C-alpha positions as CSV (number, residue, x, y, z in Angstrom):
1,M,77.1,62.4,81.9
2,K,80.9,62.7,82.2
3,T,82.8,65.8,81.3
4,F,86.4,66.9,80.4
5,K,87.7,70.1,81.8
6,I,90.7,71.3,79.7
7,E,93.1,74.1,80.3
8,G,94.3,74.8,76.8
9,G,97.4,76.5,75.4
10,Q,99.9,74.0,76.9
11,Q,102.8,72.8,74.9
12,L,103.1,69.1,75.1
13,K,106.2,66.9,74.9
14,G,107.1,63.2,75.1
15,A,106.1,59.9,73.5
16,I,102.7,58.3,73.1
17,Q,101.8,54.7,72.2
18,P,98.8,54.1,70.0
19,Q,96.2,51.6,71.2
20,G,95.1,48.6,69.3
21,A,92.9,49.3,66.3
22,K,89.2,49.7,67.2
23,N,87.9,49.0,63.8
24,E,90.0,45.8,63.5
25,A,88.9,44.7,66.9
26,L,85.2,44.7,66.0
27,Q,85.9,42.4,63.1
28,I,88.4,40.1,64.7
29,L,86.3,39.5,67.8
30,C,83.3,38.5,65.8
31,A,85.4,36.0,63.9
32,V,86.0,33.9,67.0
33,I,82.5,32.6,66.6
34,L,83.6,30.7,63.4
35,S,85.6,28.1,65.3
36,P,85.0,25.9,68.4
37,E,88.8,26.0,69.1
38,K,90.6,28.5,71.3
39,I,91.6,31.8,69.7
40,T,94.0,34.2,71.5
41,I,94.1,37.9,70.6
42,H,96.6,40.5,71.7
43,N,96.6,44.3,71.6
44,I,92.8,44.6,72.1
45,P,92.0,48.3,73.0
46,D,90.2,48.8,76.4
47,I,87.4,51.0,75.0
48,I,83.7,51.1,75.5
49,D,82.7,49.7,72.0
50,V,85.1,46.8,72.2
51,N,84.2,46.0,75.8
52,K,80.5,45.9,74.9
53,L,81.2,43.5,72.1
54,I,83.3,41.2,74.4
55,I,80.3,41.2,76.9
56,L,77.9,40.4,74.1
57,L,80.1,37.5,73.0
58,G,80.1,36.2,76.6
59,K,76.3,36.3,76.7
60,L,76.2,34.4,73.5
61,G,78.2,31.6,75.2
62,V,81.7,32.3,74.2
63,K,84.2,31.4,76.9
64,I,86.4,34.4,77.6
65,E,89.6,34.6,79.6
66,K,91.6,37.7,80.2
67,L,95.3,36.8,79.9
68,G,96.7,40.3,80.6
69,K,96.4,43.9,79.5
70,G,94.9,43.8,76.0
71,S,95.2,40.0,75.7
72,Y,92.2,37.6,75.8
73,S,91.5,34.0,74.8
74,F,88.1,33.1,73.3
75,Q,86.5,29.7,72.8
76,A,83.1,29.4,71.0
77,D,82.5,25.7,71.6
78,E,79.1,26.1,73.4
79,I,77.2,28.9,71.6
80,N,73.8,29.7,73.1
81,L,71.7,30.4,70.0
82,E,68.5,30.9,72.1
83,Y,70.0,34.1,73.4
84,L,69.6,35.6,69.9
85,E,65.8,35.5,70.2
86,T,65.6,37.1,73.7
87,E,64.6,40.7,74.5
88,A,68.0,41.1,76.3
89,F,69.8,40.4,73.0
90,K,67.7,43.1,71.2
91,V,68.8,45.6,73.9
92,D,72.5,44.5,73.9
93,G,72.9,44.3,70.1
94,R,71.2,47.7,69.5
95,G,73.7,49.5,71.6
96,L,76.7,48.7,69.4
97,R,77.3,49.3,65.7
98,G,79.9,46.5,65.4
99,S,77.4,43.9,66.6
100,I,76.2,43.6,62.9
101,M,79.4,41.5,62.2
102,I,78.3,38.6,64.4
103,V,75.7,37.8,61.7
104,G,78.1,36.4,59.1
105,P,79.9,34.0,61.4
106,L,76.7,32.8,63.0
107,L,75.1,32.2,59.6
108,A,78.2,30.4,58.3
109,R,78.6,28.1,61.3
110,F,75.0,27.6,62.6
111,G,72.8,28.4,59.6
112,K,71.1,31.5,61.2
113,G,72.1,35.0,62.4
114,Y,69.9,37.7,63.9
115,I,70.6,41.3,64.9
116,P,68.6,44.3,66.0
117,K,69.2,47.5,64.1
118,P,72.6,48.6,65.5
119,G,73.4,51.9,67.1
120,G,76.7,53.8,67.0
121,D,77.6,57.3,65.8
122,K,75.0,59.8,64.6
123,I,76.9,60.7,61.5
124,G,74.2,60.1,58.9
125,R,72.8,57.0,57.2
126,R,74.9,53.9,57.4
127,R,73.2,51.2,55.3
128,L,73.3,47.5,56.0
129,D,72.1,46.5,52.5
130,T,75.6,45.4,51.4
131,H,75.8,42.9,54.3
132,F,72.4,41.3,53.6
133,E,72.6,41.4,49.9
134,G,75.9,39.4,50.2
135,F,74.3,36.8,52.5
136,I,71.3,36.5,50.1
137,K,73.7,35.8,47.2
138,L,75.3,33.1,49.2
139,G,71.9,31.4,49.6
140,A,70.4,32.8,52.8
141,T,66.8,33.8,53.3
142,F,66.4,37.4,54.6
143,R,63.6,38.6,56.9
144,Y,63.0,41.9,58.6
145,N,60.6,42.8,61.4
146,R,59.7,46.4,61.0
147,E,58.0,46.8,64.3
148,D,61.1,46.2,66.4
149,H,63.7,46.7,63.6
150,F,65.0,43.1,63.9
151,Y,67.0,41.5,61.0
152,G,67.5,37.8,60.4
153,V,69.1,35.5,57.8
154,E,68.8,31.8,57.7
155,A,70.3,29.1,55.4
156,K,70.5,25.3,55.4
157,E,73.6,25.6,53.3
158,L,75.6,28.6,52.0
159,K,77.0,28.2,48.4
160,G,79.9,30.1,46.9
161,T,79.1,32.6,44.2
162,Y,80.3,35.7,42.4
163,M,79.2,39.0,43.7
164,L,79.9,42.7,42.8
165,L,79.4,44.8,45.9
166,D,77.4,48.0,45.5
167,E,79.9,49.8,47.7
168,A,83.3,48.9,49.1
169,S,81.9,48.6,52.7
170,V,84.5,47.6,55.2
171,T,82.1,45.9,57.6
172,G,80.0,44.6,54.8
173,T,83.1,42.9,53.2
174,A,84.2,41.5,56.5
175,N,80.8,40.1,57.2
176,I,80.5,38.5,53.8
177,V,84.0,37.1,54.0
178,M,83.3,35.5,57.4
179,A,80.1,33.9,55.9
180,A,81.8,32.7,52.8
181,V,84.8,30.9,54.4
182,L,82.5,28.0,55.5
183,A,80.3,28.0,52.3
184,T,80.3,25.2,49.8
185,G,82.4,26.1,46.7
186,T,84.2,29.3,45.7
187,T,83.1,32.8,46.4
188,T,84.4,35.8,44.5
189,I,83.9,39.3,46.0
190,Y,84.6,42.2,43.6
191,N,84.7,45.8,44.8
192,A,85.7,44.4,48.2
193,A,87.1,46.7,50.8
194,C,90.9,46.3,51.2
195,E,91.7,48.3,54.3
196,P,94.6,47.0,56.4
197,Y,92.1,45.9,59.1
198,L,90.2,43.8,56.6
199,Q,93.6,42.3,55.4
200,Q,94.3,41.4,59.0
201,L,91.0,39.6,59.3
202,C,91.7,37.6,56.1
203,K,95.2,36.7,57.3
204,M,93.8,35.5,60.6
205,L,91.1,33.4,58.9
206,N,93.8,31.8,56.7
207,R,95.8,30.9,59.7
208,M,92.6,29.2,61.1
209,G,92.4,27.2,57.9
210,A,90.4,29.4,55.5
211,K,91.5,29.7,51.8
212,I,91.3,33.4,50.9
213,S,93.4,34.9,48.1
214,G,93.6,38.4,46.7
215,I,94.2,39.9,50.1
216,G,94.9,43.6,49.8
217,S,93.1,43.9,46.5
218,N,89.5,44.8,45.7
219,M,88.8,41.2,44.5
220,L,88.8,38.4,47.0
221,T,88.5,34.8,46.1
222,I,87.4,32.4,48.9
223,E,87.4,28.7,48.6
224,G,85.1,27.3,51.3
225,V,86.3,24.9,53.9
226,K,84.5,22.5,56.2
227,A,85.8,23.9,59.5
228,L,88.2,26.4,61.0
229,G,90.7,25.9,63.9
230,G,92.3,28.1,66.5
231,T,95.0,30.7,66.2
232,V,96.9,33.6,67.8
233,H,96.4,37.1,66.5
234,T,98.0,40.5,67.3
235,M,96.1,43.6,66.2
236,L,97.6,46.6,64.4
237,P,97.9,50.0,66.1
238,D,94.9,52.3,65.5
239,M,95.7,54.5,62.5
240,I,92.9,56.9,63.4
241,E,94.5,57.4,66.8
242,I,97.9,57.9,65.2
243,G,96.4,60.6,62.9
244,S,94.7,62.2,66.0
245,W,98.1,62.5,67.7
246,I,99.7,64.0,64.6
247,G,97.0,66.7,64.6
248,L,97.4,67.3,68.3
249,A,101.1,67.8,68.0
250,A,100.6,70.4,65.2
251,M,97.8,72.3,66.9
252,T,99.7,72.6,70.2
253,K,103.1,73.3,68.6
254,S,104.4,70.2,70.5
255,E,107.3,67.9,69.9
256,L,105.8,64.4,70.0
257,T,106.9,60.8,69.2
258,I,104.2,58.3,68.3
259,K,105.6,54.9,69.0
260,N,105.3,51.7,66.9
261,V,102.9,53.0,64.3
262,S,103.3,50.2,61.7
263,W,104.3,52.7,59.0
264,D,103.6,50.3,56.1
265,D,100.0,50.1,57.1
266,L,99.4,53.9,57.2
267,G,98.9,54.4,53.5
268,V,98.4,58.0,52.5
269,I,97.8,59.3,56.0
270,P,101.3,60.8,56.6
271,N,101.3,62.5,53.2
272,V,97.9,64.1,53.7
273,F,99.1,65.7,56.9
274,R,102.3,66.8,55.0
275,K,100.0,68.6,52.5
276,L,98.9,70.8,55.4
277,G,102.6,71.7,56.0
278,I,103.1,69.4,59.0
279,T,106.6,67.9,59.3
280,I,106.4,64.1,59.9
281,E,109.7,62.2,60.2
282,R,110.1,58.4,60.2
283,K,112.4,57.1,62.9
284,G,112.3,53.3,62.6
285,D,108.7,52.4,63.2
286,D,108.0,55.6,65.1
287,I,106.7,59.0,63.9
288,F,108.5,62.0,65.2
289,I,106.8,65.4,64.9
290,P,108.9,68.4,65.8
291,A,107.4,71.5,67.5
292,H,105.9,73.7,64.7
293,T,106.9,77.0,66.4
294,D,106.6,78.8,63.1
295,G,103.3,77.2,62.2
296,Y,102.5,75.2,59.1
297,E,101.4,76.1,55.6
298,I,98.9,74.4,53.4
299,Q,100.2,73.4,49.9
300,N,98.0,74.5,47.0
301,Y,97.8,72.4,43.8
302,I,100.5,73.0,41.2
303,D,98.2,75.4,39.3
304,G,97.7,77.5,42.4
305,S,94.1,76.3,43.1
306,I,92.9,75.6,46.6
307,L,93.8,72.2,48.1
308,T,90.9,69.7,48.5
309,I,91.1,66.9,51.0
310,S,88.4,64.2,50.6
311,D,87.7,60.7,51.8
312,A,87.7,57.6,49.7
313,P,87.8,53.8,50.1
314,W,91.3,52.4,50.9
315,P,93.9,53.1,49.7
316,G,92.2,56.6,49.7
317,F,92.1,58.8,52.8
318,T,90.0,57.4,55.6
319,P,86.8,59.3,56.5
320,D,87.5,58.9,60.2
321,L,90.4,61.4,60.0
322,L,88.6,64.2,58.1
323,S,87.4,65.7,61.3
324,I,91.0,65.9,62.6
325,I,92.2,67.4,59.3
326,L,89.5,70.1,59.5
327,V,90.5,71.1,63.0
328,V,94.2,71.2,62.2
329,S,93.5,73.4,59.2
330,T,91.9,76.1,61.4
331,Q,95.4,77.2,62.5
332,A,97.3,76.6,59.2
333,R,98.5,79.3,56.8
334,G,96.3,79.1,53.8
335,S,92.9,77.6,53.0
336,V,91.6,74.1,52.3
337,L,88.3,72.5,51.2
338,I,87.3,69.5,53.2
339,H,84.9,67.1,51.3
340,Q,83.3,64.4,53.4
341,K,81.7,62.2,50.8
342,M,80.6,59.2,52.8
343,F,78.5,60.6,55.7
344,E,76.2,63.6,55.4
345,S,76.1,64.6,59.1
346,R,79.8,64.3,60.0
347,L,80.7,68.0,59.5
348,F,77.9,69.4,61.6
349,F,80.2,69.8,64.6
350,V,81.9,72.8,62.9
351,D,79.5,75.2,64.5
352,K,81.3,74.5,67.8
353,L,84.6,75.4,66.1
354,I,83.1,78.6,64.7
355,D,82.0,79.5,68.2
356,M,85.7,79.1,69.2
357,G,86.7,81.6,66.5
358,A,87.6,79.3,63.6
359,K,87.0,80.6,60.1
360,I,84.9,77.9,58.5
361,I,82.2,78.1,55.8
362,L,79.9,75.0,55.8
363,C,79.1,74.9,52.1
364,D,76.6,72.0,52.5
365,P,76.4,68.7,54.5
366,H,79.4,67.3,52.8
367,R,81.8,70.3,52.3
368,A,83.5,72.8,54.5
369,S,85.9,75.6,53.5
370,V,88.5,76.4,56.1
371,I,90.6,79.6,56.2
372,G,93.5,79.1,58.6
373,H,94.4,81.6,61.3
374,D,98.2,80.9,61.1
375,F,98.2,81.1,64.9
376,K,97.7,84.9,64.7
377,S,94.6,84.5,66.8
378,S,94.1,81.4,69.0
379,L,90.8,79.6,69.3
380,K,88.7,80.7,72.3
381,A,87.9,78.3,75.1
382,T,84.2,77.3,75.3
383,T,81.7,74.7,76.5
384,M,80.6,72.1,74.0
385,T,79.2,68.6,73.7
386,S,80.8,65.6,71.8
387,P,78.4,64.4,69.1
388,D,80.4,61.3,68.0
389,I,83.8,59.7,68.5
390,R,85.9,61.5,65.9
391,A,84.2,64.9,66.2
392,G,84.7,64.5,70.0
393,V,88.4,64.0,69.7
394,S,88.6,66.9,67.2
395,L,86.9,69.2,69.7
396,L,89.3,67.9,72.4
397,I,92.3,68.8,70.2
398,A,90.8,72.3,69.6
399,A,90.3,72.7,73.3
400,L,93.9,71.7,74.1
401,S,95.1,74.4,71.6
402,A,92.7,77.1,72.8
403,K,93.6,79.7,75.4
404,G,91.6,79.3,78.6
405,T,89.5,76.6,80.1
406,S,87.1,74.5,77.9
407,T,84.5,72.0,79.0
408,I,83.4,69.0,76.8
409,H,80.3,67.1,77.8
410,N,79.2,63.6,76.7
411,I,82.7,62.3,76.7
412,E,81.4,58.8,76.7
413,Q,81.4,59.2,72.9
414,I,85.2,59.8,73.1
415,D,85.7,56.8,75.5
416,R,84.0,54.6,72.9
417,G,87.0,54.9,70.7
418,Y,90.0,56.1,72.7
419,E,91.5,54.2,75.6
420,N,92.2,56.2,78.9
421,I,92.7,59.3,76.7
422,D,92.9,61.7,79.7
423,D,95.6,59.7,81.5
424,R,97.7,59.4,78.3
425,L,97.4,63.1,77.6
426,R,98.4,64.1,81.1
427,A,101.5,61.9,80.7
428,I,102.7,64.2,77.9
429,G,101.8,67.5,79.7
430,A,98.2,68.2,79.0
431,K,96.0,69.8,81.7
432,I,92.8,67.7,81.5
433,E,90.5,66.6,84.2
434,R,87.7,64.1,84.0
435,I,84.5,65.1,86.0
436,D,81.7,62.7,86.8
437,S,78.5,64.7,86.8
């Protein structure tokens, strides 16, 4: 197990460049299976989850060439379908949540797709029903082996249809879109997810020859085509990482510039942080955050009632940043109610913040009330374990703001989503050490 040792209470300064978007990468990389032609992708983050998926694609027979930092070419002209039925695949696929998104492309191009029950964060139930119900509506036959938790879909031909998704699942929408682009006829997906990363996938598929309209809305129309070609694609910066750096700057009273953030794809994220009293300035395509030497004050609603920040499907606030918002609130002036609607175990890391001296009332698995310290008392350094990617980074931000030396174990969870985070933090003045134990 690897560990971070952090000497907190340091004021940071400088510029930081966000990595490529993890959640976009997991979709885009699976899409290379749809074409036998070469596809080049730039700005791929060097993180555990993405690297695992690249290795999985290689074992599936995709030809992979690294062109430079963050740039790869992929060519899926000799896919090894026999690998899907091996014990090795069951082990490899189970270790990565994003592996579910290879099923749609495999089904579309080869008439069958299999996957073991994927792993990932322990943040509560994350159903796969939306994915498979979509495949079934396109004409696939579904089977599930309960003994080894192995899913499969098969179809001689996929046929376009109308479907109303039971939830606006991002990965579910992506998987169904990738299956539908090669189906016969027209598919309409209502209540589709419309996150920027899903938009990126649809734009890439259109460049490959797909016919997808309604991009950016919750209704996608897909006219099936016979085959897809190659393309070049550059991924967006990771909006979750951008939000993490905003929170870090506020909590450590640091002056930071976040470079090349693709402002137009951030949605409500900057305004939600502004509601906590954090000053965010737009400078070109950069975010500048001045040092909050006098702290920051939470805005109440117009009638004076307590502010509630909750997650929602895009263009609502992303659930991946609620952990960051919660941590940042612990040192604000005022109080806020955090309502995590989508995952019932994602707030359970607050006991670690309470141990550090934060004033948090966990109301139930979905809601936490935070009473800010206004920096009148700092968080106390402690030893803790990272439960998942986003909570891990939130605890890291708390440790960087706390007085004293903190230890965070199980940092492999953080490495799953953040590229070389300790090196990048040291470059702006953080005192953080990685220890292999």
